[in-house]
One Martini backbone bead per residue (centre of mass of N, CA, C, O) as a GRO file, in nm:
protein
  327
    1MET     BB    1   0.059   0.062  -0.022
    2ALA     BB    2   0.304   0.247   0.007
    3LYS     BB    3   0.407   0.195  -0.281
    4ARG     BB    4   0.163   0.318  -0.435
    5LYS     BB    5   0.189   0.605  -0.320
    6LYS     BB    6   0.471   0.657  -0.424
    7THR     BB    7   0.412   0.623  -0.725
    8LYS     BB    8   0.197   0.846  -0.743
    9ALA     BB    9   0.380   1.082  -0.649
   10LYS     BB   10   0.582   1.054  -0.877
   11LYS     BB   11   0.384   1.107  -1.109
   12ASN     BB   12   0.299   1.387  -1.011
   13SER     BB   13   0.578   1.511  -1.028
   14LYS     BB   14   0.619   1.468  -1.333
   15LEU     BB   15   0.369   1.625  -1.419
   16LEU     BB   16   0.460   1.895  -1.303
   17VAL     BB   17   0.718   1.919  -1.465
   18TYR     BB   18   0.587   1.901  -1.742
   19THR     BB   19   0.396   2.136  -1.709
   20ALA     BB   20   0.612   2.346  -1.651
   21TRP     BB   21   0.758   2.309  -1.918
   22VAL     BB   22   0.525   2.375  -2.103
   23LEU     BB   23   0.469   2.655  -1.986
   24GLY     BB   24   0.751   2.765  -2.047
   25VAL     BB   25   0.737   2.730  -2.349
   26ILE     BB   26   0.487   2.898  -2.392
   27ALA     BB   27   0.602   3.156  -2.266
   28LEU     BB   28   0.837   3.180  -2.462
   29VAL     BB   29   0.674   3.192  -2.718
   30MET     BB   30   0.504   3.438  -2.637
   31SER     BB   31   0.739   3.628  -2.598
   32VAL     BB   32   0.844   3.613  -2.885
   33LEU     BB   33   0.584   3.705  -3.017
   34VAL     BB   34   0.559   3.977  -2.872
   35VAL     BB   35   0.831   4.093  -2.949
   36GLY     BB   36   0.794   4.055  -3.253
   37TYR     BB   37   0.546   4.228  -3.278
   38TYR     BB   38   0.666   4.495  -3.169
   39MET     BB   39   0.898   4.509  -3.365
   40GLY     BB   40   0.726   4.501  -3.618
   41TYR     BB   41   0.553   4.745  -3.547
   42SER     BB   42   0.784   4.947  -3.528
   43ASP     BB   43   0.887   4.909  -3.814
   44ALA     BB   44   0.620   4.971  -3.954
   45LYS     BB   45   0.584   5.250  -3.834
   46GLN     BB   46   0.844   5.372  -3.950
   47LYS     BB   47   0.775   5.311  -4.243
   48ILE     BB   48   0.515   5.473  -4.256
   49GLN     BB   49   0.638   5.745  -4.168
   50LYS     BB   50   0.836   5.762  -4.401
   51GLU     BB   51   0.630   5.749  -4.630
   52TYR     BB   52   0.475   6.001  -4.536
   53ARG     BB   53   0.709   6.202  -4.557
   54VAL     BB   54   0.763   6.158  -4.857
   55LYS     BB   55   0.479   6.237  -4.952
   56GLU     BB   56   0.474   6.522  -4.824
   57HIS     BB   57   0.721   6.630  -4.972
   58ALA     BB   58   0.613   6.581  -5.256
   59LYS     BB   59   0.361   6.753  -5.217
   60ALA     BB   60   0.505   7.022  -5.146
   61LYS     BB   61   0.670   7.034  -5.406
   62GLU     BB   62   0.425   7.041  -5.599
   63ILE     BB   63   0.295   7.294  -5.481
   64ASN     BB   64   0.535   7.480  -5.542
   65LYS     BB   65   0.537   7.432  -5.845
   66GLN     BB   66   0.246   7.525  -5.891
   67HIS     BB   67   0.287   7.810  -5.786
   68LEU     BB   68   0.498   7.891  -5.997
   69ARG     BB   69   0.316   7.832  -6.239
   70ASP     BB   70   0.097   8.034  -6.160
   71VAL     BB   71   0.271   8.288  -6.159
   72ASN     BB   72   0.368   8.265  -6.453
   73LYS     BB   73   0.086   8.257  -6.573
   74ARG     BB   74  -0.009   8.532  -6.468
   75LEU     BB   75   0.212   8.699  -6.608
   76LYS     BB   76   0.134   8.610  -6.893
   77GLU     BB   77  -0.158   8.714  -6.871
   78VAL     BB   78  -0.089   9.001  -6.823
   79LEU     BB   79   0.064   9.052  -7.088
   80LYS     BB   80  -0.162   8.952  -7.272
   81LYS     BB   81  -0.401   9.132  -7.175
   82GLU     BB   82  -0.238   9.411  -7.190
   83SER     BB   83  -0.144   9.320  -7.517
   84LYS     BB   84  -0.357   9.295  -7.739
   85LYS     BB   85  -0.300   9.606  -7.746
   86GLU     BB   86  -0.042   9.783  -7.808
   87ILE     BB   87   0.087  10.030  -7.578
   88THR     BB   88   0.235  10.281  -7.701
   89ALA     BB   89   0.374  10.597  -7.724
   90ALA     BB   90   0.201  10.689  -7.973
   91HIS     BB   91  -0.066  10.763  -7.803
   92GLU     BB   92   0.059  11.048  -7.691
   93TYR     BB   93   0.037  11.195  -7.945
   94ALA     BB   94  -0.088  11.402  -8.180
   95ASP     BB   95   0.039  11.184  -8.389
   96GLU     BB   96   0.039  10.839  -8.442
   97HIS     BB   97   0.207  10.869  -8.740
   98LEU     BB   98   0.469  10.923  -8.645
   99SER     BB   99   0.793  10.829  -8.704
  100ARG     BB  100   0.859  11.018  -8.458
  101PRO     BB  101   0.903  11.152  -8.177
  102PRO     BB  102   0.932  11.404  -7.999
  103LYS     BB  103   1.175  11.575  -7.891
  104GLY     BB  104   1.385  11.642  -7.671
  105PRO     BB  105   1.560  11.836  -7.488
  106SER     BB  106   1.787  12.071  -7.467
  107ARG     BB  107   2.133  11.990  -7.378
  108LYS     BB  108   2.411  11.981  -7.200
  109VAL     BB  109   2.734  11.898  -7.211
  110ILE     BB  110   2.910  11.701  -6.971
  111LYS     BB  111   3.187  11.690  -6.732
  112THR     BB  112   3.226  11.391  -6.532
  113THR     BB  113   3.294  11.152  -6.266
  114LYS     BB  114   3.017  11.088  -6.241
  115ARG     BB  115   2.756  10.896  -6.247
  116ALA     BB  116   2.509  10.830  -6.431
  117LYS     BB  117   2.154  10.908  -6.461
  118LEU     BB  118   1.853  10.696  -6.477
  119ALA     BB  119   1.507  10.741  -6.554
  120ILE     BB  120   1.221  10.519  -6.551
  121ILE     BB  121   0.903  10.559  -6.683
  122ILE     BB  122   0.583  10.404  -6.615
  123ASP     BB  123   0.304  10.426  -6.774
  124ASP     BB  124  -0.036  10.343  -6.723
  125VAL     BB  125  -0.084  10.263  -6.432
  126SER     BB  126  -0.371  10.040  -6.278
  127THR     BB  127  -0.272   9.743  -6.203
  128GLN     BB  128  -0.159   9.460  -6.051
  129ARG     BB  129  -0.040   9.327  -6.300
  130GLN     BB  130   0.147   9.556  -6.376
  131VAL     BB  131   0.307   9.572  -6.116
  132ASP     BB  132   0.415   9.281  -6.127
  133ALA     BB  133   0.560   9.304  -6.400
  134ILE     BB  134   0.751   9.536  -6.323
  135LYS     BB  135   0.882   9.393  -6.068
  136SER     BB  136   1.000   9.141  -6.229
  137ILE     BB  137   1.257   9.286  -6.343
  138GLY     BB  138   1.454   9.414  -6.101
  139ILE     BB  139   1.427   9.736  -6.122
  140PRO     BB  140   1.434  10.076  -6.092
  141LEU     BB  141   1.106  10.209  -6.119
  142THR     BB  142   0.866  10.451  -6.232
  143MET     BB  143   0.539  10.477  -6.138
  144SER     BB  144   0.258  10.593  -6.339
  145PHE     BB  145  -0.059  10.673  -6.232
  146PHE     BB  146  -0.369  10.651  -6.286
  147PRO     BB  147  -0.651  10.765  -6.232
  148PRO     BB  148  -0.935  10.667  -6.120
  149LYS     BB  149  -1.187  10.436  -6.242
  150SER     BB  150  -1.421  10.203  -6.312
  151SER     BB  151  -1.193  10.010  -6.461
  152ARG     BB  152  -0.976  10.144  -6.223
  153PRO     BB  153  -1.026  10.170  -5.884
  154ASN     BB  154  -0.708  10.088  -5.758
  155SER     BB  155  -0.467  10.285  -5.825
  156ALA     BB  156  -0.429  10.441  -5.554
  157LYS     BB  157  -0.384  10.189  -5.374
  158LEU     BB  158  -0.132  10.090  -5.522
  159ALA     BB  159   0.043  10.343  -5.479
  160ALA     BB  160   0.042  10.335  -5.160
  161LYS     BB  161   0.256  10.080  -5.158
  162GLU     BB  162   0.465  10.278  -5.251
  163ARG     BB  163   0.740  10.467  -5.199
  164PHE     BB  164   0.717  10.562  -5.509
  165TYR     BB  165   0.530  10.798  -5.717
  166MET     BB  166   0.316  10.878  -5.988
  167VAL     BB  167   0.114  11.087  -6.203
  168HIS     BB  168  -0.102  11.033  -6.489
  169LEU     BB  169  -0.218  11.317  -6.643
  170PRO     BB  170  -0.481  11.406  -6.820
  171MET     BB  171  -0.465  11.569  -7.145
  172GLU     BB  172  -0.519  11.748  -7.407
  173ALA     BB  173  -0.559  11.662  -7.748
  174PHE     BB  174  -0.569  11.676  -8.086
  175ASN     BB  175  -0.543  11.339  -8.140
  176PHE     BB  176  -0.794  11.167  -7.951
  177HIS     BB  177  -1.034  10.882  -7.895
  178ALA     BB  178  -0.950  10.799  -7.567
  179GLU     BB  179  -1.053  10.973  -7.342
  180GLU     BB  180  -1.024  11.065  -7.029
  181PRO     BB  181  -1.138  11.127  -6.743
  182SER     BB  182  -1.084  11.446  -6.645
  183THR     BB  183  -0.964  11.606  -6.863
  184LEU     BB  184  -0.758  11.850  -6.934
  185ARG     BB  185  -0.837  12.178  -7.055
  186ILE     BB  186  -0.781  12.482  -7.207
  187ASP     BB  187  -1.081  12.598  -7.095
  188ASP     BB  188  -1.009  12.573  -6.814
  189SER     BB  189  -1.023  12.692  -6.520
  190GLN     BB  190  -0.855  12.765  -6.241
  191GLU     BB  191  -1.060  12.629  -6.051
  192LYS     BB  192  -1.076  12.352  -6.197
  193ILE     BB  193  -0.777  12.281  -6.183
  194MET     BB  194  -0.749  12.305  -5.878
  195GLN     BB  195  -0.958  12.088  -5.808
  196ARG     BB  196  -0.811  11.854  -5.951
  197VAL     BB  197  -0.545  11.868  -5.790
  198ILE     BB  198  -0.672  11.823  -5.511
  199GLU     BB  199  -0.791  11.548  -5.581
  200ILE     BB  200  -0.520  11.410  -5.640
  201LYS     BB  201  -0.402  11.458  -5.354
  202LYS     BB  202  -0.617  11.281  -5.209
  203LEU     BB  203  -0.559  11.017  -5.370
  204PHE     BB  204  -0.229  11.115  -5.366
  205PRO     BB  205  -0.065  11.223  -5.095
  206ARG     BB  206   0.258  11.158  -5.205
  207VAL     BB  207   0.266  11.338  -5.438
  208ARG     BB  208   0.539  11.511  -5.647
  209TYR     BB  209   0.476  11.392  -5.938
  210ILE     BB  210   0.388  11.474  -6.276
  211ASN     BB  211   0.253  11.353  -6.589
  212ASN     BB  212   0.153  11.359  -6.912
  213HIS     BB  213  -0.134  11.253  -7.077
  214THR     BB  214  -0.074  11.343  -7.351
  215GLY     BB  215  -0.125  11.695  -7.418
  216SER     BB  216  -0.060  11.853  -7.685
  217LYS     BB  217  -0.265  12.091  -7.651
  218PHE     BB  218  -0.215  12.182  -7.361
  219THR     BB  219   0.110  12.223  -7.371
  220ALA     BB  220   0.068  12.442  -7.619
  221ASP     BB  221  -0.071  12.615  -7.387
  222GLU     BB  222   0.029  12.864  -7.188
  223LEU     BB  223  -0.217  12.925  -7.006
  224ALA     BB  224  -0.276  12.634  -6.917
  225VAL     BB  225   0.000  12.577  -6.793
  226ASN     BB  226  -0.004  12.804  -6.587
  227ARG     BB  227  -0.246  12.699  -6.426
  228LEU     BB  228  -0.122  12.427  -6.351
  229VAL     BB  229   0.141  12.518  -6.207
  230TYR     BB  230  -0.001  12.681  -5.992
  231ALA     BB  231  -0.157  12.440  -5.868
  232LEU     BB  232   0.086  12.256  -5.810
  233ASN     BB  233   0.241  12.449  -5.621
  234SER     BB  234   0.018  12.448  -5.394
  235GLN     BB  235   0.092  12.110  -5.366
  236HIS     BB  236   0.392  12.032  -5.423
  237ILE     BB  237   0.404  11.986  -5.746
  238HIS     BB  238   0.572  11.841  -6.018
  239LEU     BB  239   0.643  11.887  -6.360
  240ILE     BB  240   0.667  11.640  -6.616
  241ASP     BB  241   0.749  11.643  -6.943
  242SER     BB  242   0.651  11.425  -7.204
  243ARG     BB  243   0.662  11.536  -7.486
  244THR     BB  244   0.396  11.532  -7.715
  245THR     BB  245   0.525  11.808  -7.820
  246ALA     BB  246   0.715  12.054  -7.987
  247GLU     BB  247   0.505  12.296  -7.867
  248THR     BB  248   0.585  12.328  -7.589
  249LYS     BB  249   0.533  12.552  -7.287
  250VAL     BB  250   0.678  12.456  -7.029
  251PRO     BB  251   0.957  12.595  -7.034
  252LYS     BB  252   0.849  12.889  -7.020
  253VAL     BB  253   0.687  12.867  -6.756
  254MET     BB  254   0.920  12.777  -6.577
  255GLN     BB  255   1.090  13.028  -6.620
  256ASN     BB  256   0.879  13.230  -6.503
  257TYR     BB  257   0.898  13.069  -6.214
  258GLY     BB  258   1.198  12.969  -6.160
  259MET     BB  259   1.208  12.673  -6.280
  260LYS     BB  260   1.281  12.360  -6.345
  261TYR     BB  261   1.320  12.176  -6.635
  262VAL     BB  262   1.143  11.864  -6.683
  263ALA     BB  263   1.206  11.584  -6.914
  264ARG     BB  264   1.171  11.387  -7.171
  265ASP     BB  265   1.407  11.213  -7.379
  266VAL     BB  266   1.272  10.913  -7.401
  267PHE     BB  267   1.104  10.674  -7.596
  268LEU     BB  268   1.104  10.334  -7.586
  269ASP     BB  269   0.789  10.262  -7.729
  270HIS     BB  270   0.706  10.358  -8.019
  271SER     BB  271   0.784  10.069  -8.075
  272ALA     BB  272   0.712   9.721  -8.012
  273ASP     BB  273   0.974   9.623  -8.090
  274GLU     BB  274   1.262   9.505  -7.946
  275ALA     BB  275   1.480   9.643  -8.119
  276SER     BB  276   1.377   9.933  -8.073
  277ILE     BB  277   1.396   9.933  -7.765
  278LEU     BB  278   1.697   9.878  -7.748
  279HIS     BB  279   1.783  10.137  -7.893
  280GLU     BB  280   1.653  10.330  -7.674
  281ILE     BB  281   1.812  10.235  -7.433
  282LYS     BB  282   2.090  10.317  -7.547
  283ARG     BB  283   2.015  10.617  -7.584
  284ALA     BB  284   1.956  10.682  -7.288
  285ILE     BB  285   2.239  10.616  -7.183
  286LYS     BB  286   2.393  10.817  -7.359
  287LEU     BB  287   2.248  11.074  -7.253
  288ALA     BB  288   2.324  11.040  -6.957
  289LYS     BB  289   2.634  11.066  -7.012
  290LEU     BB  290   2.627  11.350  -7.147
  291HIS     BB  291   2.427  11.498  -6.904
  292GLY     BB  292   2.418  11.300  -6.628
  293SER     BB  293   2.109  11.277  -6.726
  294ALA     BB  294   1.786  11.094  -6.761
  295ILE     BB  295   1.463  11.040  -6.935
  296ALA     BB  296   1.244  10.764  -6.955
  297ILE     BB  297   0.964  10.622  -7.145
  298GLY     BB  298   0.715  10.376  -7.073
  299HIS     BB  299   0.521  10.067  -7.102
  300PRO     BB  300   0.301   9.792  -6.988
  301GLN     BB  301   0.422   9.600  -7.210
  302LYS     BB  302   0.549   9.318  -7.325
  303SER     BB  303   0.806   9.423  -7.484
  304THR     BB  304   0.913   9.611  -7.259
  305ILE     BB  305   0.945   9.409  -7.031
  306LYS     BB  306   1.132   9.212  -7.181
  307ALA     BB  307   1.360   9.411  -7.255
  308LEU     BB  308   1.434   9.506  -6.967
  309LYS     BB  309   1.503   9.221  -6.865
  310ARG     BB  310   1.715   9.133  -7.085
  311TYR     BB  311   1.884   9.441  -7.075
  312LYS     BB  312   1.975   9.528  -6.773
  313TYR     BB  313   2.292   9.508  -6.799
  314LEU     BB  314   2.329   9.795  -6.941
  315PHE     BB  315   2.306   9.951  -6.643
  316ASN     BB  316   2.587   9.900  -6.490
  317ASP     BB  317   2.737  10.200  -6.576
  318ILE     BB  318   2.487  10.312  -6.419
  319ASP     BB  319   2.228  10.494  -6.250
  320LEU     BB  320   1.935  10.349  -6.157
  321VAL     BB  321   1.652  10.559  -6.096
  322GLN     BB  322   1.440  10.744  -5.942
  323VAL     BB  323   1.314  11.054  -5.977
  324ASP     BB  324   1.377  11.152  -5.674
  325GLN     BB  325   1.708  11.087  -5.746
  326LEU     BB  326   1.785  11.299  -5.980
  327TYR     BB  327   1.743  11.612  -5.819
   0.00000   0.00000   0.00000
């Protein structure tokens, strides 16, 4: 009987050992599986995160490329839309069919060791597209803004964002069929011209210079010019003569007031072709070197923007400045 109990106890002991061993193996296997699972999960997680970062980087890169494409597309649209009909300097003259624009003022040749200065005025500015296109050139240019009207209500607001700007003031021409609203006319009274100048000052509070848009008839009339200069002086605004006619009386009126006569020397874009604009750029630089300074006028058309951008290296040996830094 004692022997049977002993044998049974021995079997129970072996069973316990076997069970413990099996449980140990199971525990070991489970541990391996758990560790493997978490290691695999960690690796998978890192892999997923890496793939996500790669995708996000590629996405951001594509967004940036798309943004640049959109900017370039908008600039092309600017130039295309603004240049469906090329607005050259020829529209400023008394006669749009002149073979050449009216000559610039007679000036003395000077000898100096100082670098010549050239100011380029871009007329007819009135939209954000034009401002963006002009700034894309990357050189100091003076923007001359049209007064606002229904089709360009934001011109004064756009000018307000600039450090320096001018106003391109419409004046009566001999032959011009697209006259601007509130164009100054030779039979306008002193009171009417004064009122218009005060209105311009309210719209463009920091304006210090204006130049005439068209104005071949107005600037050829001494009495009309005298009224205008009187009104401008009252608001501390200086007139730069665009010289849209050889018969301009602005020099005489300025002399009578004891004021310096400042005028356009060169129209860059009498013709819209790039070769012609390049010729006028070179002529403006030559005149600046001869006289110490010069003023050129261009317009925000496709060919003018492209030419100034392509040939801006020609300005390296002179100082290209805005009008307020010229005198």
